[in-house]
N, C-alpha and C positions, 0 to 999 in steps of 0.2 A: 504494500500500500504506500503510495507516494506521501511524503511528509507535507503537511499543509504549510503553505508559504505565509510567513508573518510579515505584514506590511508595517513600515515605520509609522509611528504615532505622530499626529500633527500637533505642534506646539507653536502658539503665537507668542513672539518674543517682543516685548515692549521696551525699546531702548531709550533710556531717559535722557542722555546727553551725548554729544560727540566731542565735548571738551576733553582735552588730554589730561587725564587724571586716572587714579588707580581703579575706580569703579568702571570706567569706560574700558580700560584694558582688560579687566576681568570679563566683561560682557563679550568683548571680541574674542577672547580665548575660548569661551564656550561656543560661540558661533563657528569658530574655525576647527574645533576639535570634537564636539559631540558627534558620535558615529551616525552617519546619515542612514544606515540600515536599521537603526533603532528609533530615531526621532527625526522628523522633518520640520525644519524651522521656517516660519514666515516671520519676517522682521518688520516692525513698524518703528520709524524714527521721525522725530520732529525736524531733523536737519539731515542734509546729505552726509553720508558715511564715507569718509576718506578710505580708499582701498577696498571698498566693498566688491569691486570687480575680482578681487582675489579670494572671495569667499568660496567654499566648496560648491560644486555644481549642484543646482537645485534649490538653493536658498533664495526665497523670494524677498525682495526688499521694497517696502513702500515708504515714501517720504510724505508725511502728512503734517503740515504745519498747524500751529495755533491750537493744538489739542489741549493745552493747559489754560487757555483763556476762558473767562466766565461766560461770554456769549458766543464768540466764534468757535470756542472749544466744543460746545455742544453741536454746532453745525458740522464741524470736522468729524466728530464722533459718529454722527448719523451717516455721513458719507463713507466713513471707514466701515461701519457696520454693514452697509449695503454691499461693499466690495467683498467682504469675507463671509457673509452669511450663507452663500451658496455652497461654500466648501469650508465649514466652520472648524476651528481648532478643537481639540479634545482637552487642551490645557492651555492656560495663559500664564506666561512667566513675566511678571512685572519686574524689570531689572533695576528700577530706581523709584523711590517712593513719590517722586514728582509726577510719575505716570500712574500712580495708584488710582486716582479718580477715574481715569479712562479705563484702566484694567477692571475695576469693580463694575463700572457701567456696562462694559462689554460682557463681562462674566454673567451678570444678571440677565441680560437680554438674550444671550446665547445659551444660558443654562449650563455653563461649563465651569469647572473649578479653576482657581488661580493660586499662584504662589507669588510672594514679593520678597525682594532682597533689600536688606538694610545695611548700607556700607559704612555708615558713621553714626554719630550721636545726634539725637533730636536737638533742634535749636530751642532756645528759650521760648517758652509758651507755645511751642509747636505741639499739635495733637497728632496722634496716630491711632487710627481705628480700622478694623477690618470687618468684612462682611461675614458674620458667623455661619451663613448658609454655604457660601462658595469658597471662602479662604481655607486652603488645606495646610499651608505652612508659611511661616515667616522665617526667612533665612538671614541669619546674622553672620557677618564675616569674622567675628571673633567672640570669645567668651565675654570680653569686656563690653562689647556692643550689645550682646544678648542680656547681660545683667542690667545694664542701664535701661534697655528697652522694657524689660520686665518691671523695673522699679518705677518707670514713668507712665506705664500703661496698665490696663486691666487684662492684658493677654495672659492666657494660661501657659504654664511652663511647657506643657506638652506640644503647644503649637509652634514654639520657636526652636529651630534647629541651628546649629553652627556648622557652616561649611567654610573653612578658611580659604581665603584667596590663595591660588596656586600660580606659580610662574614657571616658565620654561627654564631649564638649566642647560646653558650652552656646553658643548663638548670641550674637553680640556684643550684640544689643539687650537681652538678659536680664541683662547684667552691670552691677554698680555700680562706680564708680571707687573703688579702695582709697586710703586715706590722703588723702581729699579735703579734710580740714580742716573738714567740716561737722559732725562729731561727734568725741568722744574716740576715739582709735585703740584697736582691740581686737586683742590678741595671743592666739592660741589654738592648741590642739592637739586632736586627736581620736584615739580608739582605745581598746583595752581597758586598764583601769587595773591593770596588772600590774607586778611588781618590776623587770623588765628594760626597761621603757619609758622610763626616765630622767625620770620626772615630778617627782621631788624636785629634780632639777637645774633643770627648768623653773620650779618655784616659787621656788627660790633666785634664779634669774636675774630672775624677775618682781619679787621684792622689791628687788633691786639696781637694776633699771631704774626702779623707782618713785621712787627718790631723785633721778633726773635728769629724768624725765617723769612727774610726779605725777598727771596727768590720765588716764594710760593705764589701760585696763581689760583684764581677762584672762578667758579662757574655757577650760574643760576639758570636752570632750564625750566621754562613754563611761562604761562601768561595769566593775566588776571588784573583786577582793579588796582592792585598795589604796585604795579610795575613802575609807574612814573615816580612815586614816592621812594621806591627802593633805589632807582637809578640816582635820584637826587641825594639820598643818604650816602650812597657809595662814593659819589663825588666829594661830598663834604668830609668823608672819612679818609680821603686821600687814596681811594682804591681805583680811581678811574683807569689807570694803566695796568691794573692787576686783575680786573674782573671782567668777565664776559657774560652778557645776558643772551639767552637763546629763546625767544618767545614764539617762534613760528615753526615749531617741530610738529610732525604728525605722530611721532613716537619718541620715547626717551632713550632708546638704545644708543643712538650716536653720542648723546651727552654722557651716558654712563661709560662708554668706551674711553672717554677722555679723562675719567676721574681716577684718582689714587685713594681718596678717602671720601666717603659719602656721609653727609650730615642730615639728619631728620630733626629739625628744631621745633616741631609742632607743639603747640600748647596742649592740644588734646588730639589723639590719633586713634581712629578705629582699628586699624591694623598696620598699614604702611606697606602697600604692595610695591611701590617703587623702591623702597628700602629692600624688599625681598629680591627684586630684580638686581639690585646692586650686590647683595650677598651672593646670589646665584652666580655672579661673575667673579667672586673671590675678592670683592672690594671691602676693606674693613669699614665698618659703619659706626657712627656715633648717633644715638637716638635719645630722645627725652623719655623720662619715666612717665609715660602717658598712655593709659588705656591698653590697647592691643599690642603695643610694642613689647610689653613684658612677655607675651606668649611667643615672641620671635627671638628676642635678644637675651642671652644670658650674660650678665655683666662680667667682663674679663675673660669670657670663654668664646663667645661668638660675636662680640662687639663691646661697645662702651655705652653705658647708660648715664645720663646726667639729668639733674632736675630741670623742669621747664622754666623758661625765662631766666636762666642762669648763664649769662654771657661769660663769666669767669670760668665756670665749669666746662663750657664748650671750648673755650680757648685752651684750657689746661689739657683737655682730652686730645685736641688736635696737635698741640705741641708735643704731647707724650708720644703719639704715634709717629710724628715726624722725627723725633729724637731716637726712637727705637724701631727702626724699620723692619727688622726680622720679626719682632713681636707683632707688628701691624700685619705683616704678611701671614703669620700663623692665625691671627684672628680672622683674616679673610678666608683662609682655607677652611677653618672650622665653620665659618658662616655658610660657605658653599655646601658643606656636608649637611648642615642643619636644614637648609632649604630643600636639598635633594631628598632628604628622608621625611620631612614633615610638611613641606609646603610646595610640593611638586604639582605642576598644572595637571598632570594625569590623575592625581588623587582628587583634585577639585572636580574635574570632569566626571570621573566615575561616581563620586558621591552625588553629584547633580543628577546623573542618569538613574542612579538607584532611587533617588527621591521621586523623580518623574515616574519611574516604573511602579513604585509602591502606590502612588496616588492613582494612576490610571488602572492598575489592577484592582484597587478597591472600588473604583467607579464602574469598571467592566470586568468582573471577576472571571468571565468565561473566555476572555481574550488574552493571549500571551503578550508580554511586554518586552521580552528580550530574546 
């Protein structure tokens, strides 16, 4: 008897933003790596997706603007519903809570379940509620984000799962040795240029470090509302000739390739996926003792931890690594092993597929999901 063919299950993927940041990179990793023979993605984004032509064959992408607006948003939602209701999804994956109202609205009208991912902490006075009928899981990227979410909301513990962000680990032969002495060392950071990212502390520490290691160069990769202020501060600190801003990247990999030390100075951090990318490349990292960073960095073993908003501590950490380069290189090697074992992109993808499968199996227990 011929084995019955199992068709891939349809998942509608609501992409929240195409701004270069960790949450967007996580979403793209899922789109690029979830096995197409198990799940078929249809993607809805409010903006054009750079590089979408490189997605695996068969992924459908719709760009639908104004989904978050109070009036035009509802009109856009109706048009979107008309486009997808002839071939409706079996599950909706809301990749950012900004898209949650659209996800809930579609879920109710299509009568299909949804999941939503929470990448960072709720803002002050921000509310977060789910539809008890159709929400099957809330995914937090770290235990810290999960704990804060449970503390701030009325969600049940059984509803909130942790699936840590995972990153690709480059092969050994593609890596360059950090702090090799062949060129001036480069200290850098990546991410959105926003007030809570601690970037003024990074610049102050850079200026203090320069008095001890004048040949050192600095790099800030990313864009955001604080760019103008940060450039002005860099000039006032005498860093104009030592620092490079890279605001127009489509990915952070080129910036990371130039770095010898990565600094994550955030005041509060859900996990730190760009820091994971740096660690995966064997780059020694300095992170603040904030939120999900604790689940990644073990102080003195896989990186250095410093208090948030402590410019002196950041300076001391940078100077310590520059003064003891063999120790810095060992930290980078240990960090690479840590990411490979605990935060590999394959683990994130498989955990997501397992979650999809369990939800769909519960909805349709007679249909196989893998």
